[in-house]
Backbone bond lengths (Angstrom), bond angles and torsions (degrees), N, CA, C in turn:
res aa  C-N    CA-C-N  psi(-1)  N-CA   C-N-CA  omega(-1)  CA-C   N-CA-C  phi
1 M - - - 1.465 - - 1.527 109.76 -
2 R 1.330 114.50 152.83 1.455 122.00 175.77 1.530 108.88 -127.56
3 L 1.321 115.87 148.08 1.452 121.05 174.55 1.519 108.08 -110.37
4 V 1.328 115.84 115.15 1.458 122.04 178.72 1.519 108.38 -96.10
5 Q 1.319 116.64 120.09 1.459 122.20 177.47 1.521 108.59 -115.51
6 V 1.332 115.34 121.68 1.461 121.35 -174.60 1.517 109.32 -130.79
7 F 1.336 116.34 134.60 1.454 119.97 174.98 1.523 109.02 -80.20
8 V 1.335 115.45 128.58 1.471 121.19 -178.15 1.528 108.62 -119.09
9 P 1.333 118.31 114.37 1.467 120.41 176.83 1.532 110.85 -60.54
10 S 1.317 116.13 156.68 1.464 121.01 -175.36 1.515 112.63 -58.50
11 D 1.347 117.85 -39.25 1.458 120.59 -176.64 1.524 113.34 -73.69
12 Q 1.356 118.26 -6.98 1.461 120.77 -179.63 1.532 112.78 -115.54
13 Q 1.323 116.77 2.87 1.458 119.62 -176.27 1.525 112.30 -64.36
14 A 1.315 117.15 -40.48 1.464 119.96 -179.04 1.527 110.99 -62.23
15 A 1.331 116.37 -44.48 1.464 120.28 -178.46 1.531 111.08 -66.49
16 V 1.338 115.86 -39.19 1.462 119.54 -179.64 1.521 110.65 -68.84
17 R 1.332 116.58 -42.57 1.462 119.75 177.46 1.529 111.11 -59.96
18 E 1.306 116.19 -43.43 1.461 120.52 -179.00 1.526 111.15 -64.19
19 R 1.345 116.50 -42.13 1.459 119.44 -178.62 1.533 110.91 -68.38
20 L 1.322 117.99 -41.23 1.464 120.18 177.18 1.526 111.43 -64.21
21 G 1.336 115.66 -36.59 1.458 119.39 176.63 1.512 111.81 -65.22
22 E 1.323 117.35 -39.87 1.465 121.11 177.82 1.525 111.27 -64.41
23 M 1.340 116.41 -34.17 1.465 120.12 -179.61 1.525 111.37 -75.41
24 G 1.301 117.47 -21.23 1.452 120.62 178.42 1.512 114.64 81.26
25 V 1.336 117.47 18.81 1.459 120.83 179.91 1.530 109.41 -94.72
26 E 1.322 115.53 152.21 1.460 120.61 176.21 1.530 109.52 -78.04
27 F 1.339 116.58 142.73 1.461 119.28 179.62 1.520 109.58 -151.83
28 L 1.320 114.75 161.39 1.457 121.37 179.86 1.517 108.97 -143.47
29 F 1.332 116.56 131.45 1.455 121.98 177.88 1.529 108.98 -102.38
30 T 1.327 117.39 132.47 1.462 122.54 176.27 1.523 109.08 -130.22
31 D 1.312 115.61 155.75 1.464 120.54 179.50 1.520 110.23 -64.08
32 A 1.316 116.39 136.01 1.462 122.58 177.87 1.519 108.70 -104.85
33 D 1.313 117.03 110.35 1.455 122.12 -177.80 1.520 108.25 -85.65
34 G 1.302 115.49 79.23 1.458 120.95 -178.23 1.504 111.46 -134.44
35 R 1.320 114.89 -165.32 1.465 119.80 -177.42 1.521 112.57 -81.34
36 R 1.315 116.68 -14.60 1.463 119.90 -178.48 1.512 110.28 -114.03
37 D 1.318 114.88 157.41 1.461 121.17 -178.82 1.526 108.98 -86.02
38 G 1.327 116.15 118.75 1.450 119.75 179.90 1.510 111.20 172.77
39 M 1.330 116.06 -170.90 1.458 121.91 -179.10 1.525 109.51 -133.06
40 L 1.326 114.71 163.23 1.463 121.09 179.73 1.525 108.72 -104.69
41 A 1.334 115.82 119.68 1.459 121.32 179.02 1.521 109.12 -92.56
42 S 1.341 116.87 125.67 1.465 122.80 177.04 1.520 108.51 -109.93
43 V 1.342 115.65 121.54 1.468 120.78 -174.76 1.530 109.02 -128.23
44 P 1.330 119.90 105.63 1.468 121.32 175.08 1.527 110.45 -80.58
45 V 1.313 116.27 124.89 1.466 120.81 -177.89 1.516 109.36 -141.65
46 P 1.337 118.42 160.26 1.471 120.93 172.82 1.522 110.61 -61.33
47 A 1.330 115.95 155.65 1.465 120.24 -174.97 1.525 112.69 -55.62
48 G 1.326 116.75 -42.11 1.455 119.48 -176.95 1.507 115.06 -74.83
49 A 1.357 117.84 -6.17 1.461 120.66 -177.23 1.520 113.02 -97.71
50 V 1.331 117.15 -3.26 1.467 120.34 -175.19 1.517 111.15 -59.26
51 N 1.312 116.49 -49.93 1.461 120.02 -176.66 1.523 111.26 -63.02
52 T 1.330 117.15 -39.99 1.459 121.35 -179.63 1.523 110.99 -64.80
53 V 1.335 117.46 -44.45 1.462 121.28 -179.83 1.523 110.92 -62.47
54 L 1.315 116.63 -45.21 1.465 119.44 179.73 1.524 111.52 -63.69
55 E 1.318 117.09 -40.30 1.466 119.45 178.23 1.521 111.50 -62.79
56 E 1.325 116.98 -38.24 1.468 120.61 178.02 1.524 110.58 -65.38
57 L 1.322 117.31 -39.98 1.460 120.60 179.51 1.528 110.91 -67.72
58 Y 1.319 116.49 -40.09 1.460 119.24 177.32 1.527 110.52 -65.35
59 D 1.331 115.53 -37.54 1.461 119.40 178.48 1.525 111.69 -66.30
60 A 1.350 116.06 -27.09 1.465 120.56 178.25 1.519 112.27 -78.45
61 G 1.321 117.65 -3.24 1.458 120.48 176.79 1.508 114.84 115.36
62 L 1.323 118.94 -3.40 1.455 121.21 -179.18 1.528 109.60 -72.87
63 D 1.329 115.66 136.87 1.459 121.30 -178.82 1.532 109.73 -67.24
64 E 1.331 117.40 130.85 1.460 121.69 -179.34 1.530 112.51 -65.56
65 R 1.343 116.77 -18.34 1.470 120.62 -179.47 1.520 112.22 -94.13
66 T 1.334 116.86 7.41 1.453 119.63 -179.16 1.523 111.22 -68.16
67 Y 1.315 117.01 161.23 1.465 122.74 179.56 1.529 109.18 -58.81
68 T 1.336 116.53 120.30 1.464 121.53 -177.55 1.525 109.68 -140.31
69 V 1.324 116.37 129.63 1.463 121.62 178.09 1.529 107.98 -132.33
70 V 1.331 116.48 130.44 1.464 122.15 177.04 1.526 107.55 -119.86
71 T 1.331 117.14 120.51 1.459 121.79 -176.81 1.527 110.80 -125.25
72 D 1.332 115.46 157.38 1.460 121.10 174.75 1.524 110.23 -74.32
73 V 1.320 116.28 145.59 1.458 121.97 178.77 1.522 108.05 -124.44
74 E 1.328 117.20 120.57 1.454 120.05 179.65 1.522 112.01 -71.20
75 R 1.323 116.46 -35.94 1.457 119.61 -179.84 1.512 109.64 -148.74
76 A 1.321 116.23 134.30 1.459 121.31 177.46 1.522 108.56 -145.29
77 I 1.324 115.90 128.24 1.466 120.92 177.95 1.525 107.55 -97.84
78 V 1.313 114.54 100.44 1.466 121.40 -178.42 1.519 107.93 -121.51
79 P 1.339 118.47 125.13 1.468 121.07 -173.19 1.528 114.38 -55.99
80 N 1.315 117.37 -44.46 1.463 120.14 -172.25 1.519 112.36 -110.46
81 V 1.347 117.36 36.80 1.455 119.62 -174.98 1.527 112.24 -62.99
82 E 1.339 118.34 -37.07 1.468 120.12 -179.63 1.524 110.85 -67.02
83 E 1.320 116.26 -40.78 1.463 119.82 178.60 1.523 111.17 -64.43
84 I 1.343 116.19 -42.05 1.460 120.19 179.14 1.524 110.51 -65.33
85 T 1.330 116.68 -38.77 1.456 120.41 178.84 1.522 111.09 -61.87
86 D 1.329 116.30 -46.29 1.466 120.23 179.80 1.523 111.82 -63.49
87 R 1.322 116.09 -31.92 1.458 119.54 -173.65 1.521 113.24 -86.21
88 Y 1.334 117.22 -36.56 1.456 119.17 -168.64 1.526 115.98 -118.55
89 V 1.329 119.09 -13.21 1.458 118.65 -178.89 1.514 108.87 -81.71
90 E 1.315 115.28 83.86 1.452 121.93 -176.71 1.516 110.00 -140.89
91 G 1.308 114.10 157.45 1.450 119.71 174.69 1.513 110.12 -80.49
92 P 1.337 117.76 -174.30 1.453 121.22 -174.50 1.514 115.32 -67.17
93 T 1.337 119.97 -15.47 1.458 119.89 178.20 1.524 111.13 -121.57
94 G 1.335 117.14 27.85 1.447 120.39 174.51 1.502 114.93 92.49
95 R 1.330 117.65 7.90 1.456 120.40 178.32 1.526 109.03 -103.79
96 R 1.326 115.96 150.42 1.464 119.27 -178.16 1.532 110.16 -63.70
97 G 1.321 115.08 140.59 1.453 119.90 177.76 1.507 111.00 162.17
98 V 1.325 117.09 166.27 1.442 120.68 179.76 1.531 109.28 -76.39
99 S 1.325 116.08 163.89 1.457 121.03 -177.26 1.527 110.82 -73.23
100 N 1.347 115.22 166.56 1.460 120.26 179.27 1.518 111.79 -59.69
101 D 1.340 116.72 -43.91 1.461 120.17 -179.64 1.516 111.31 -61.92
102 E 1.335 117.01 -41.48 1.454 119.61 -177.04 1.521 111.59 -72.51
103 I 1.314 117.56 -38.07 1.469 118.73 179.82 1.523 110.38 -67.97
104 R 1.340 116.68 -32.88 1.455 120.01 174.88 1.531 110.72 -65.63
105 E 1.312 115.73 -42.86 1.464 120.29 179.73 1.521 111.65 -65.60
106 R 1.325 117.61 -41.20 1.466 121.17 -179.87 1.525 110.73 -65.30
107 A 1.329 116.76 -40.07 1.465 119.56 178.62 1.520 111.12 -65.75
108 T 1.326 116.69 -38.23 1.464 120.64 178.53 1.523 111.23 -65.66
109 D 1.320 116.24 -40.19 1.468 120.42 -178.89 1.522 112.53 -67.72
110 L 1.323 118.14 -20.77 1.459 120.97 -178.98 1.523 112.68 -70.38
111 T 1.330 116.56 -25.99 1.461 120.39 -175.59 1.523 109.67 -97.80
112 P 1.330 118.53 119.99 1.470 120.85 178.81 1.520 111.07 -72.31
113 D 1.328 117.02 178.59 1.462 120.33 176.99 1.526 109.62 -63.98
114 T 1.319 115.69 163.69 1.467 121.06 -169.13 1.527 113.04 -58.17
115 L 1.333 117.55 -48.23 1.459 119.76 -177.39 1.527 111.64 -63.80
116 T 1.331 116.16 -42.52 1.466 119.93 178.48 1.522 110.40 -63.98
117 Y 1.323 116.23 -42.42 1.469 121.21 179.76 1.525 111.07 -59.80
118 L 1.333 116.64 -47.62 1.463 120.42 -178.88 1.531 111.19 -67.74
119 A 1.338 116.42 -36.92 1.468 119.73 178.84 1.524 111.13 -63.11
120 F 1.323 116.56 -43.81 1.462 119.81 179.11 1.530 111.03 -69.38
121 A 1.337 117.28 -32.20 1.464 120.04 176.98 1.526 110.34 -63.19
122 V 1.340 116.22 -43.61 1.460 120.60 177.98 1.528 110.33 -65.61
123 A 1.345 116.20 -45.43 1.467 119.83 -178.06 1.522 111.58 -60.75
124 S 1.327 116.78 -42.81 1.465 119.46 179.77 1.518 111.34 -65.07
125 A 1.341 117.12 -36.29 1.465 120.19 178.56 1.524 110.98 -68.00
126 L 1.337 117.25 -39.64 1.468 120.61 179.28 1.528 110.80 -62.75
127 V 1.320 115.67 -45.81 1.464 119.77 179.79 1.523 110.42 -65.43
128 A 1.319 116.72 -39.33 1.468 120.41 -179.18 1.521 111.33 -63.53
129 V 1.335 117.44 -40.93 1.466 120.23 178.51 1.524 110.28 -61.12
130 G 1.345 116.11 -44.97 1.456 119.03 177.68 1.516 112.35 -60.21
131 G 1.336 116.80 -42.95 1.459 120.00 179.78 1.510 112.93 -66.42
132 L 1.338 116.93 -37.48 1.460 120.69 -179.34 1.527 110.84 -67.56
133 L 1.331 116.03 -46.18 1.464 119.38 -178.17 1.525 112.21 -71.85
134 L 1.343 116.12 -26.98 1.458 119.76 174.05 1.520 112.43 -81.68
135 D 1.333 114.91 -7.73 1.471 121.27 -176.46 1.529 110.34 58.00
136 S 1.342 114.66 41.34 1.466 121.21 -176.07 1.521 109.94 -114.47
137 A 1.325 116.52 111.95 1.464 121.05 178.65 1.528 111.61 -66.44
138 I 1.332 116.99 -32.49 1.470 120.60 -178.35 1.523 110.39 -64.12
139 V 1.330 117.56 -43.65 1.460 120.66 179.69 1.523 110.45 -66.03
140 I 1.320 117.32 -37.44 1.464 120.48 178.84 1.530 110.43 -64.51
141 V 1.314 116.74 -39.46 1.469 120.10 176.30 1.525 110.19 -61.51
142 G 1.336 116.58 -38.78 1.459 120.05 176.38 1.517 111.71 -59.67
143 A 1.330 117.03 -38.70 1.463 120.70 177.28 1.525 111.37 -64.27
144 M 1.332 116.16 -37.07 1.462 120.12 179.08 1.530 111.61 -66.67
145 V 1.334 115.55 -35.80 1.466 119.96 -177.24 1.530 111.05 -64.21
146 I 1.340 117.24 -39.59 1.458 119.97 -176.79 1.529 112.90 -89.85
147 A 1.321 117.67 -3.34 1.464 120.50 -179.62 1.532 110.67 -68.31
148 P 1.339 118.36 139.30 1.472 121.82 -175.64 1.527 114.40 -101.14
149 F 1.327 117.61 19.83 1.468 119.73 -168.39 1.528 114.71 -82.36
150 A 1.325 119.09 -10.70 1.464 120.09 -176.38 1.523 111.25 -61.27
151 G 1.331 116.57 -48.96 1.458 120.05 -177.23 1.509 112.95 -64.89
152 S 1.342 116.63 -46.64 1.463 119.50 -177.85 1.520 111.63 -65.94
153 T 1.336 117.09 -31.52 1.466 119.96 -178.80 1.519 111.99 -77.31
154 L 1.326 117.47 -46.48 1.459 120.92 -176.80 1.529 112.74 -73.90
155 S 1.338 117.10 -23.72 1.468 119.99 -177.83 1.524 111.88 -62.41
156 A 1.319 117.52 -32.63 1.463 120.20 179.90 1.524 110.92 -62.96
157 S 1.329 116.58 -44.19 1.460 120.61 -179.92 1.525 111.11 -67.86
158 V 1.335 116.20 -39.67 1.466 119.38 177.59 1.520 110.31 -62.90
159 G 1.340 116.34 -46.03 1.460 119.33 178.59 1.516 112.62 -60.39
160 A 1.336 116.13 -34.36 1.474 119.06 -179.46 1.524 111.92 -68.77
161 V 1.337 117.38 -38.01 1.469 119.07 -175.59 1.529 112.81 -85.31
162 V 1.339 118.05 -16.25 1.469 119.27 178.06 1.526 111.05 -110.19
163 S 1.339 116.52 12.90 1.463 122.94 175.66 1.524 112.33 60.09
164 D 1.323 116.66 42.75 1.460 121.90 176.76 1.520 108.16 -109.57
165 R 1.333 115.25 91.43 1.465 120.07 -175.39 1.526 111.37 -64.33
166 E 1.326 116.95 -37.48 1.460 120.27 -179.80 1.528 111.17 -61.54
167 M 1.336 116.84 -38.90 1.460 120.26 178.89 1.526 110.77 -65.59
168 V 1.328 117.33 -38.98 1.467 120.85 178.79 1.527 110.26 -63.46
169 V 1.334 116.33 -45.26 1.469 120.38 -179.34 1.527 110.68 -64.69
170 D 1.334 116.24 -44.81 1.472 120.04 178.87 1.522 111.31 -61.50
171 S 1.331 116.36 -39.70 1.459 120.28 179.97 1.524 110.69 -65.30
172 A 1.323 116.28 -45.99 1.464 119.76 179.81 1.522 110.87 -61.76
173 T 1.331 116.29 -42.02 1.465 120.45 178.93 1.527 111.01 -63.47
174 S 1.332 115.94 -42.95 1.465 120.28 -179.87 1.522 111.16 -64.95
175 Q 1.329 116.53 -39.92 1.462 119.27 179.81 1.525 110.79 -62.78
176 V 1.325 116.23 -46.07 1.465 120.17 -179.42 1.528 110.41 -63.35
177 A 1.345 116.06 -47.37 1.468 119.74 -178.97 1.523 111.24 -62.21
178 G 1.330 117.16 -43.37 1.457 120.69 -179.37 1.519 112.11 -63.82
179 L 1.331 116.59 -41.04 1.464 119.96 -179.19 1.525 111.31 -68.95
180 V 1.329 116.69 -40.45 1.464 120.09 179.31 1.522 110.53 -64.24
181 V 1.342 115.50 -46.53 1.467 119.94 179.98 1.530 110.17 -65.10
182 G 1.343 116.95 -41.23 1.458 120.03 177.88 1.519 111.98 -62.07
183 Y 1.330 116.60 -42.60 1.462 120.69 178.26 1.525 110.86 -62.89
184 L 1.335 117.22 -45.31 1.465 120.29 179.23 1.525 111.08 -63.66
185 G 1.337 116.44 -37.32 1.458 119.99 176.15 1.520 111.52 -63.70
186 A 1.333 116.26 -39.68 1.466 120.35 178.17 1.525 110.72 -65.46
187 V 1.327 116.59 -39.09 1.471 120.20 177.76 1.526 110.02 -64.00
188 A 1.333 116.71 -45.89 1.465 120.39 -179.75 1.524 111.30 -61.63
189 M 1.315 116.85 -42.81 1.460 120.59 179.62 1.528 110.68 -65.04
190 S 1.315 117.12 -41.01 1.461 121.03 179.61 1.523 111.21 -64.55
191 V 1.323 116.33 -42.34 1.473 120.22 177.84 1.520 110.50 -62.00
192 A 1.339 115.79 -44.74 1.462 119.79 -179.09 1.529 111.09 -61.59
193 L 1.309 117.39 -43.22 1.467 120.63 -179.82 1.523 111.58 -67.95
194 Q 1.328 115.99 -37.55 1.464 119.65 -178.51 1.528 111.14 -71.96
195 Q 1.338 117.22 -46.15 1.455 120.87 -176.37 1.521 112.62 -72.02
196 S 1.321 116.98 -28.44 1.460 120.35 -179.73 1.518 112.41 -79.85
197 G 1.318 117.01 -13.52 1.446 120.78 179.02 1.508 114.34 88.70
198 F 1.331 117.22 0.14 1.467 118.92 177.27 1.525 110.64 -64.90
199 V 1.321 116.40 -30.84 1.465 121.41 176.40 1.531 106.80 -126.42
200 P 1.319 119.54 124.88 1.467 121.63 -178.31 1.526 111.66 -62.16
201 S 1.308 116.28 139.12 1.462 120.25 178.78 1.524 111.15 -68.07
202 T 1.337 116.42 -19.11 1.471 120.46 179.68 1.532 112.40 -86.64
203 L 1.320 116.68 1.05 1.459 119.83 -179.08 1.524 110.80 -61.19
204 D 1.308 116.41 132.65 1.459 121.14 176.17 1.530 107.62 -85.77
205 V 1.331 115.98 90.64 1.461 119.97 -173.28 1.525 111.60 -64.33
206 G 1.324 117.19 -23.89 1.454 119.80 179.58 1.513 113.53 -66.15
207 H 1.336 116.71 -19.08 1.457 120.36 -179.66 1.525 112.72 -99.34
208 V 1.332 116.80 1.56 1.466 120.24 173.52 1.527 107.41 -75.07
209 G 1.317 116.97 127.36 1.465 120.68 -172.36 1.514 114.84 -54.28
210 Q 1.346 117.70 -49.70 1.460 120.79 -177.31 1.529 111.89 -68.58
211 V 1.332 116.87 -32.46 1.466 120.08 178.72 1.525 110.38 -69.36
212 S 1.328 116.61 -47.55 1.467 120.44 -177.70 1.521 112.42 -63.65
213 A 1.337 117.31 -23.44 1.461 120.43 -179.43 1.522 112.36 -69.89
214 F 1.348 117.06 -18.91 1.459 120.38 -176.78 1.521 111.62 -118.61
215 V 1.303 115.56 30.73 1.462 120.11 -179.75 1.525 111.45 -104.06
216 T 1.316 117.09 -37.09 1.464 120.78 -174.20 1.525 110.67 -113.52
217 P 1.329 118.54 122.83 1.465 120.52 174.49 1.528 110.31 -61.57
218 N 1.319 116.42 134.97 1.464 120.24 178.97 1.525 109.29 -149.17
219 V 1.318 115.33 179.82 1.458 120.77 -175.69 1.532 111.26 -64.21
220 L 1.326 117.23 -36.41 1.466 119.78 -177.89 1.527 111.43 -66.69
221 T 1.338 117.61 -44.71 1.464 120.07 178.28 1.531 110.93 -65.94
222 L 1.338 116.32 -34.61 1.459 119.98 175.91 1.526 110.48 -64.51
223 A 1.326 116.52 -40.24 1.462 120.54 178.59 1.528 111.32 -63.13
224 I 1.330 116.81 -36.56 1.466 120.61 177.57 1.521 110.31 -62.84
225 A 1.326 116.90 -45.54 1.462 121.15 -179.09 1.528 110.97 -63.55
226 I 1.328 116.82 -44.50 1.463 120.51 -179.78 1.525 110.63 -64.56
227 S 1.321 116.80 -43.77 1.467 120.63 179.12 1.520 111.42 -64.19
228 A 1.345 116.78 -38.59 1.461 120.50 179.81 1.520 111.00 -64.78
229 G 1.329 116.92 -43.91 1.465 119.78 178.49 1.509 112.02 -64.53
230 F 1.322 116.84 -40.25 1.469 120.99 179.04 1.524 111.13 -65.90
231 A 1.335 116.51 -46.44 1.468 120.67 -178.23 1.519 111.49 -64.44
232 G 1.330 116.53 -42.02 1.461 119.72 179.83 1.519 112.52 -64.03
233 A 1.326 116.82 -44.33 1.458 120.23 179.36 1.522 111.41 -66.03
234 L 1.333 116.43 -41.23 1.467 120.09 -179.72 1.525 110.98 -64.37
235 A 1.334 116.78 -39.95 1.466 120.15 179.15 1.531 110.84 -64.77
236 L 1.319 116.97 -42.46 1.463 119.86 178.98 1.525 112.05 -65.13
237 A 1.323 116.65 -41.52 1.461 120.61 -173.82 1.518 113.15 -77.42
238 T 1.316 118.03 -20.42 1.463 120.34 -176.21 1.514 112.91 -110.79
239 D 1.339 116.78 14.70 1.458 121.08 174.68 1.526 112.22 62.88
240 L 1.338 116.50 35.06 1.462 121.82 178.21 1.533 109.60 -107.51
241 P 1.337 118.76 160.03 1.468 120.79 178.93 1.524 111.55 -58.87
242 V 1.321 116.10 138.04 1.457 120.67 -177.14 1.528 111.06 -100.04
243 S 1.329 117.81 -0.27 1.461 120.71 -174.44 1.523 112.24 -61.38
244 I 1.337 116.88 -44.16 1.466 119.39 -178.95 1.526 110.46 -66.91
245 A 1.319 116.34 -41.93 1.466 119.46 177.35 1.526 110.40 -63.97
246 G 1.345 116.93 -30.94 1.457 119.99 177.67 1.512 112.50 -63.58
247 V 1.320 117.39 -34.83 1.463 121.21 176.21 1.528 109.84 -65.10
248 A 1.322 116.34 -40.06 1.469 119.73 178.71 1.526 111.10 -64.74
249 V 1.340 116.67 -39.98 1.466 120.12 176.69 1.524 110.19 -62.13
250 A 1.334 116.12 -44.93 1.463 120.05 179.62 1.522 111.79 -64.27
251 A 1.333 116.54 -32.28 1.465 120.02 179.51 1.521 111.58 -61.70
252 A 1.310 116.52 -28.89 1.459 120.33 -179.35 1.525 112.61 -89.44
253 I 1.336 117.98 -8.95 1.463 120.70 -173.83 1.520 112.72 -116.70
254 V 1.336 116.90 -53.99 1.467 120.89 -169.69 1.533 113.47 -61.81
255 P 1.352 120.48 -50.98 1.466 118.92 -177.76 1.524 113.16 -60.43
256 A 1.333 116.70 -38.98 1.462 119.02 -178.87 1.529 110.94 -65.59
257 A 1.337 116.89 -41.15 1.467 119.86 177.97 1.521 110.91 -64.38
258 A 1.332 116.44 -40.27 1.466 120.32 179.12 1.526 111.26 -66.09
259 V 1.330 117.99 -40.47 1.465 121.33 178.53 1.524 110.52 -63.16
260 A 1.328 117.60 -38.03 1.461 120.53 177.29 1.529 110.55 -61.75
261 G 1.338 116.81 -39.80 1.455 119.90 177.16 1.520 112.32 -66.50
262 I 1.332 117.04 -41.59 1.470 120.95 177.98 1.522 110.87 -62.40
263 G 1.328 116.84 -45.41 1.459 120.35 179.80 1.519 112.47 -62.33
264 T 1.337 116.72 -34.30 1.469 120.39 178.20 1.523 110.99 -63.95
265 V 1.323 117.17 -46.81 1.466 121.37 -177.53 1.523 111.36 -68.80
266 W 1.318 117.85 -38.50 1.477 120.92 -178.66 1.534 112.13 -85.36
267 G 1.333 117.30 4.44 1.460 120.94 176.05 1.510 113.85 65.32
268 E 1.336 116.01 44.18 1.466 121.27 -179.76 1.535 109.18 -116.40
269 P 1.336 117.89 87.13 1.467 119.95 -176.28 1.525 113.61 -62.11
270 V 1.332 117.23 -30.62 1.465 119.43 179.37 1.527 110.39 -66.25
271 I 1.341 116.65 -40.65 1.467 120.67 177.91 1.522 110.16 -65.60
272 V 1.328 116.77 -42.69 1.469 120.71 179.19 1.523 110.46 -61.09
273 A 1.323 116.03 -46.68 1.467 119.71 -178.47 1.523 111.18 -64.22
274 G 1.339 116.78 -45.31 1.461 119.71 -179.12 1.516 112.48 -63.88
275 A 1.335 116.91 -43.99 1.464 120.32 179.78 1.519 111.23 -66.29
276 T 1.334 117.28 -37.41 1.464 120.59 179.89 1.522 110.91 -66.34
277 V 1.327 116.31 -43.93 1.470 119.87 177.45 1.522 110.46 -61.95
278 L 1.322 116.79 -43.22 1.463 121.19 178.13 1.520 110.89 -61.52
279 L 1.326 116.84 -43.41 1.464 121.49 -179.62 1.531 111.29 -62.05
280 L 1.320 116.13 -48.29 1.472 119.89 -179.16 1.523 110.91 -65.76
281 M 1.324 117.05 -39.83 1.461 120.20 177.99 1.525 111.06 -61.18
282 N 1.325 116.71 -44.20 1.463 120.43 -179.87 1.521 111.77 -63.38
283 I 1.329 117.08 -42.74 1.463 120.48 -179.34 1.530 110.52 -63.06
284 V 1.317 115.88 -44.35 1.464 119.81 179.98 1.525 110.77 -61.04
285 F 1.318 117.02 -45.90 1.468 119.67 -176.18 1.526 112.20 -74.29
286 I 1.327 118.20 -30.02 1.466 119.09 174.29 1.519 110.29 -63.80
287 N 1.333 116.56 -48.48 1.462 120.41 179.47 1.519 111.75 -63.51
288 L 1.335 116.63 -44.36 1.458 120.51 -177.98 1.525 111.27 -66.16
289 T 1.336 116.81 -44.79 1.465 120.11 -179.57 1.527 111.27 -64.45
290 A 1.340 117.10 -41.29 1.460 120.18 178.50 1.523 110.28 -61.93
291 Y 1.331 117.21 -42.68 1.464 120.26 179.32 1.528 111.01 -63.06
292 L 1.322 116.92 -46.76 1.465 120.05 -179.29 1.531 111.29 -64.83
293 T 1.335 116.77 -32.92 1.466 120.16 177.26 1.520 110.57 -65.86
294 F 1.334 117.26 -43.58 1.462 120.53 177.42 1.532 111.04 -61.72
295 V 1.325 115.76 -41.01 1.472 119.59 178.37 1.525 110.32 -63.91
296 A 1.339 116.90 -42.35 1.463 120.99 179.65 1.527 111.18 -64.44
297 L 1.335 116.92 -31.08 1.461 120.70 178.71 1.524 112.77 -79.74
298 G 1.319 116.87 -6.16 1.452 119.42 174.71 1.503 115.85 111.28
299 Y 1.313 118.60 -0.59 1.462 120.23 179.57 1.518 108.80 -82.91
300 R 1.312 115.85 136.24 1.456 120.78 -178.38 1.520 109.70 -136.69
301 S 1.318 116.66 136.23 1.455 119.89 171.67 1.526 108.31 -78.06
302 S 1.333 115.66 158.33 1.458 119.60 -179.32 1.521 110.93 -62.54
303 V 1.342 117.29 -32.20 1.454 120.21 -179.60 1.523 110.74 -65.22
304 V 1.343 116.28 -47.88 1.461 120.48 178.91 1.514 110.71 -62.57
305 F 1.339 116.63 -41.63 1.458 120.31 -178.34 1.527 110.95 -64.24
306 E 1.339 116.91 -43.62 1.455 120.15 -178.79 1.526 111.05 -65.78
307 I 1.326 116.74 -39.16 1.464 119.71 178.10 1.517 110.88 -63.67
308 R 1.323 115.82 -44.28 1.458 120.55 -178.52 1.525 111.39 -64.89
309 E 1.341 116.76 -37.83 1.448 120.90 -178.10 1.521 113.04 -77.96
310 S 1.343 115.97 -32.32 1.463 119.35 -171.00 1.522 114.02 -100.98
311 A 1.329 117.14 -23.05 1.469 119.97 -174.73 1.543 110.91 -68.23
312 T 1.296 115.87 139.37 1.468 121.93 176.45 1.530 108.53 -130.94
313 V 1.304 115.81 154.12 1.457 121.84 178.77 1.522 108.34 -110.03
314 S 1.327 116.23 127.62 1.465 120.51 -177.86 1.519 109.59 -139.17
315 L 1.301 115.75 137.90 1.470 119.23 174.74 1.528 111.35 -63.32
């Protein structure tokens, strides 16, 4: 549930009350002790109905720049909450899902600050190198769990469908920076293991089971990338936890980046090339699948909408 609090000037209270009554949502007006004459309307609604309620209020004449606060509510006793959920929890084209503003906010919250993001990218690469050279799937899964790539990867698709160019640019920059730092971390870890003697320099890394699994692009790795993009987008759009989908995203990114670092240190250009191609392929398909999933769920960028509405076919 969300609590929408909106300042309503005195001359617009009647119109706002009437519109909220028509929508069938519960609301409460309280005195607003501020510099302007008016009241504060409190409207508890399901998370996916926030955008719809605000649009209705703006359509009733309320200024879009008015004081507005939307907060999370742990518990709310609302008589007709199920009816309101069925009626208003929809995406922009009538499909269930969170609003554009909320999906943008959720995608932004997934990505930590820059230093934390880069630190976790390095840490996940270090753990992945150890797991690959140990031929241990459990350790590799641990690297996926701490990888921070879910937010930076999914943010590009979210920015594309909600027409937020800055979010797309930030996401692309974060993806590149994270991959470069992760690759360098994998190289450093590989050098340390090789020079310290923990791993023999004569080891044929191409014959290590976990390493060879991430050298050649194939249908199975492609399926992982597509599934990761779909799961991540679905989790964001339906207000579900994205942590599990984040592991799937990392599964398509972290091992391939680590294998590229291992191949560089062991002087195996074929392994480096194969892992790099696999890594780039996975990133492209994660972003593309997430975008197409958002479109299928009903989210549309203004550019796509304008093209669809304005384009005509003529001989």
